N, C-alpha and C positions, 0 to 999 in steps of 0.2 A: 325553221331555225336558220339564222344568218351564219354565213361562212365566208370570211374575208379571203380565204385561200381559194383562188380560182382554179377550175379544172383545166381550162385552156391556158390560162395565164397565171403565173406565179405572182401573187399580190404581196409585196413586201411592205412592211410598215416601218418607216424611218422614225428615229427619235425626233421629237418636235423641238424641244428647247434645250439650250445649253444651260448651264446652271446658274450662275445667275440664271441659267436655264435649268431644265430638270435633271440633267445628268451630273453636273459638277457640283459637289456639295457645298456646304456653307463657308468654304474658304473665301468665297466672294464677299462674305460679310466684312472682311477686312477693308474692302473698298471704301465703306463709309463709316462703319463703327470705329475703325482705327482712327479716322479723322475726328470723330466725336470725342475720342479720349483726350484731345487737346484741351478741352475745357477743364479737365481734371489735372492739368499739369501742376508740377510743384511750384507753389507761389512763395516767393522770398521777398522780404521787405527791403526797402532801399538801403537801410542801415547794414543789413547783412550783405547786400550786393557790394558795398564798398570794400568788403574784406575779400571778395572773390578776385582771382587773377583775371585780367582781361586777355585770355589766351588767344582768342581768335578775332582780333579787331578787324574792321572792314578791310576786305581785299578787293582788288580790281578783277575784272573779267578778262584780263589780257591773255590768259592761257587758253581761252576758247577761240577756236578758229572762225566761228560765225557769230554774229551779233545775236543777242537774245531777241526772239520774235515778239512782235506786238501781241498784246492780249486783248482782242476785241471783246471777249466775254467780260473781262474785268472792267473795261471802259463802259460797257453797257450797265453792269451791275452798280457801278460807282458814279454814274453820271449825275445823280442828284445829291451826292454826298459832299460834305465840306472838303475843301482843298487839303486840310490837315489829315483827314482820313485817307485821301488819295495818296498823300505823301507817305503815310505809314504803309499802305499797300506796296508802293514802289520800293520802299526801303526793305520790306520783308522779301518781296519777290527777287530783287537784285541780290540781297544777301543770301538767300537760299540757292539762287542760280549759281553764285560764285562760291558756294560751300563755306560761307562765313560762319564761324561758330558763335561769336558773340555779336548780336545785332542791337544797336542802340536805337531807341524810338523816342520821338518827341514826348516830353512829359505832359501829363495832365490832359491827354486827348482821348484815349480809349480805356474804358474800365476793364478790370480783369474779368467781369461777368460777360462782357461783349466780345472779348478778345478771341475766344474759341471759335465763334462764328466767322470772324474776319480771317483768322488763320486757315480755317477750312476752305474759305473762298479762295485764298491765295494758293493753297496746294491743289485745288481742283482746277482753277483757271490757268495756273502756271504749269503748262504741260511739260516744260523743260526744267522745272524746279521740283524734282520728284524724289530726291534722295534723302529727305528728312526722316529721321527716326520718329516714332510716335511719342516718345517720352522726351521732355525738355524742361529746362528751368525757366521760370517766368518771374521777373523782378517787378515789384510794384512800388510806387512812390507813396508819399504821405496822403495823397488823395485817392488811393486805391486804383490808380491808373498804371497800366503797364509801361515801364520805362526801358526794359531790356529783356531779351530772351537769349538763352544759350542753347544751341542745338548740337546734336550729333548726327552723323550721316551714315548711310548704308554702304558707301564706297568713298574712295579717296577723291580729292579734287582732280588729280591727274587722270584717274580712270574715268571720272565723270566727263572731263573735257574730251577725251578720246571717244567715249560713247556718244556724246552730244554731236560730235563731228560726223560720226557714222549715221546717226539718226537724221540730221539735217540733210545730209547727202541723199539719203533714201527718200525722205519726205519731199525734198525739192524735185527729185526725179519724177515722183508720182504726180506732183502738182504740174510739172512741165508736160508730162504725158497727157494731162487733162486739159491743158491750156487751149488746145485747138478745138475742143468740143464747143458746140454752138449755144449752149445755155448753162446756167448755173445748175439747173436740174440734172443735166447730163453729167456735169462735173461731180456733184455730190453722189449720184448713182455710181459713178466710176470709183469714187473714194470708198463708198459702202462695199462695192464688190471686191475691190482690192484688199480691203481689210478682212472681209469674211473669207475670201479664198486663200489669203496668205497667212492667216493666223489660226492657231488651234487653241481652244480653251484649255488652259493648263494652270491649275491652282498653285502648284508648287514650283513654278518656273522662277528663276532668279530675278527676272525683270517683269514679273506678272502684272504689276500695278502701274506700268509705264507705257508711254507711247513707243519707246524703244522695244519693249517686249512685243508689241503688236506688229510693228513695221520692220524691225531688223531681226530680232531673235525668232519671231514667228510663234511665240507662246505668251499668252496673257490671260487675264481675267477681265471682267467688265470694265474696270477702271482703265486698263490699258487700251481696250477697244475704243472707249469713249474719248480718251485723250488723243489717240491717233487720229480719230475722225476730226476732232476740234483743230488739231495742228494742221492737217491738210486743208481744211476750210480756211483757216487764217492765212496760210501761204497763198491761197487763191483769191483772197479778198472777199470771202464769204463769211458772214457772221454766224458762228455756232457757239453754243454755251453748254456747259456740263450740267447734268441734273442728277442729284443724289436722292435716294429714296429706298423703297423696298418693292419687291415683286413676288407674286405668288404663282408658282408653276402649276401645271395641269394636275399634279397630285396633291395640291393644297399646301405645299411647303413654302413658307415665307422666308425670304432672304434679303439682306441688304443688297442694293443694286445701284448701278450708275449707267446713264445713257446720255443722249444729247437732245437739244432742240436746235433747229437751223432755220434761218430766215431766207425764204425764197419768194421772190416776186411780191414782197411786202407782207407775206404771211408767215407765221411760225408753224413748224411741224416737228413732231418727235421722230427721232431716228434711234433705233436700238440695234446696233450692229451685232451685239452679243447674241441676242435672241433670234437674229436672222442667220446665225451660224449653227446649224443643227449638229449636236453631238450624236455619236452612235451611227452616223451615216456611213454607208458602204462606199460612197463616192466622194473623192476629195474636192470635186468642183461643185458640190451641192451648196446651194444658197437659197435664201428665202427673201421675200419682200413683205412679209406679214407686218413688220414693225418699221417699215421705211416710209417716212413722210406721212405719219398718221396723226390724227387729232388727239387732244387730251381725252375726249370722250371715248375713243377707241382704246386708248392706252389704259384708261382708268379701270378697265375690266380686270387688269392684272397688275398694274403699276400704281404706286402711291408716292407722291413727291414729299420729301422732307421739307421742313420750314427752316430757313436760314435768313436772319435779318439782313445779311449782306449779299444775298443771292435771290432777289425778287424775280422768280422765273416768269418769262413772258407767257401769255395764254396762247395756246394752239387750238383755235376753234374751228378752223376751216376743215370741212369734211370732204372737200372735192379735189384735194391735191395729192392724194396717195399715188403710189406707183400704178395701181390698177386703174384708177380714174384717168391718169395721164396717158396710159397705154391702151385704153379702151378695152379693158379686160374685166368688166363688171357684168355679171349675169343678173338680170331682173326678171320680173314675172311676165313681161311681154317678150322676153328674149327667146329665140328659137335655140334652146340649149343643145339639141342634137346637132344642129348645123354648126354652132360655135365649136363644139368639141370635135366634130368631123373636120372642119377647116383647120383647127389647131393640129390635129393628128396628121393631116395631109402635109402641113408645113413642116412638122417634125420629121416625117419620113422623107421629105425632100431635102432635108439638111438645113432647114431654115431656122431651127432653134439651137443655138450653140450648146446648151446643156441638155437638150432632149427633154425638156420639162415644160409641160402645159400648166399654166397658172390662171386661175380665175378667182375673183372676189364675188361672193354671193350677196345679193341685196340685203337679206336678213337671215336670221337663224333658221326660220321655217323653210325658206327656199334652200338653204344649205343642206338641211336634213333631207329634203325631198330629192335633191340632186344626188347626194351621197347614196341614198337608198336605191334610187332607180338605176343609176349609171355605174356605181362602183361596189355594189353589194349583191352577192349571190344569196337568194332566199329559196325556200321550197317552191315558191310560185314562179320565180323568173330568174334568168341569168342576168348578170350585170350587163347593161346595154353598151358599156364602153368596149366590151369584147367584140360585140357586133361591129362597132365602128372600126376597130383595129383590123378585123378580118378583111376589110376593103383594101388594105395597103400591104398585107403580108405577102411576101414572095413564097413560091413553092418550097416547102421544106424549111422555111424560116421559123425559128423559135423566138417568140416575143413575150416579154413579161412586162409588168409595170409596178412601180413603187408608189403607193399613195402616201402623201405627206400632207395630212389635213389637220387643221386646228379649228375646232368649233368656235372658240372664243373670238377668233378674228374673222371667221366665216370664209377662210381662204382654202381652196382645194388646189393642191399641187400634185401633178402626176408625172413621174419620170418614166419614159418609155425605154425599155431595155431590149436591144435586138441582138440576136445571136445567129449569124449567117454561116457558121462553121458546118 
């Protein structure tokens, strides 16, 4: 009979996924389902519109201390679109960024049926235009094209300008800290780690769906994590796009979700900072790389992309660009697994692993199960071999335990070594 609680070593099991991962419940559904509600906005004819007061005509952005950042994601999504659609995008983004209530659009360009997808694209790519309420008024002309929308916002323009200044100050500092790193890979890893370590998944936080929530307030849901990652990439000249869809956790619960794709060395990869931030962990510096720079094939095991006519997501086909491939941390059938784990433990005891965590990706599910069985599971027939490895480095009287953070779907085994020298 298997027993994951070791006799010599206390084996703790950390929670694997945050809600958009497994612990935080369906609040994350707001991240995308709330955006989808835009298609059901109140539609008003042009005749009725003429009777409405033009309360919030276009305003300038002069109250904002920093210019609105470029949106590489929107440029990518709209590159093959007519100039008039691009004009509508810019009008919407600039209007929402400056908290304009009434936004006039060119007539006869975008139908009311298509407008919901475009507006969703604006709210997802416009990482700093994030205060729009989900309900709004949409005015249509005689050709059933949208000519004006009237918005309301979750905060005042003055508060928004102040928060924007704090967000940009923090984001620019992070980007500046990463500027000296020698590759875009190192930079996006730094952004990933900064977000994961600095943010807690919190569904009821006031800025949960914003980059401000992830980078300044330190509390966000998946939308905030994804927007923060996109903003940091944009400030560093790296193209990253948002992806909306759904994800199924290890318990089979399906929820709306949001993550990113990033362009590195000419290849696209998925990055899910939210699912690399384990909830329920005993350690504040705990992070994962299971969903960092992975292919569509790997992500498809748990994630499904939504379809949006204005967000043609790039394909991420490369299987060789993950964190584990780049760092040489893949265990194959010809690998001397004992030696790899031994050397990793030696490095950890020598202080060479900043978070005391050994990480490996297994070549396939069968090898993952074999390694888990032989090295990390006590059975009636044998003791977990990882204990034997650790005994080689333990000092007299030292108490050592380890926390296994494994995810069969990604074939990643992460082991945190815990030392008590008291």
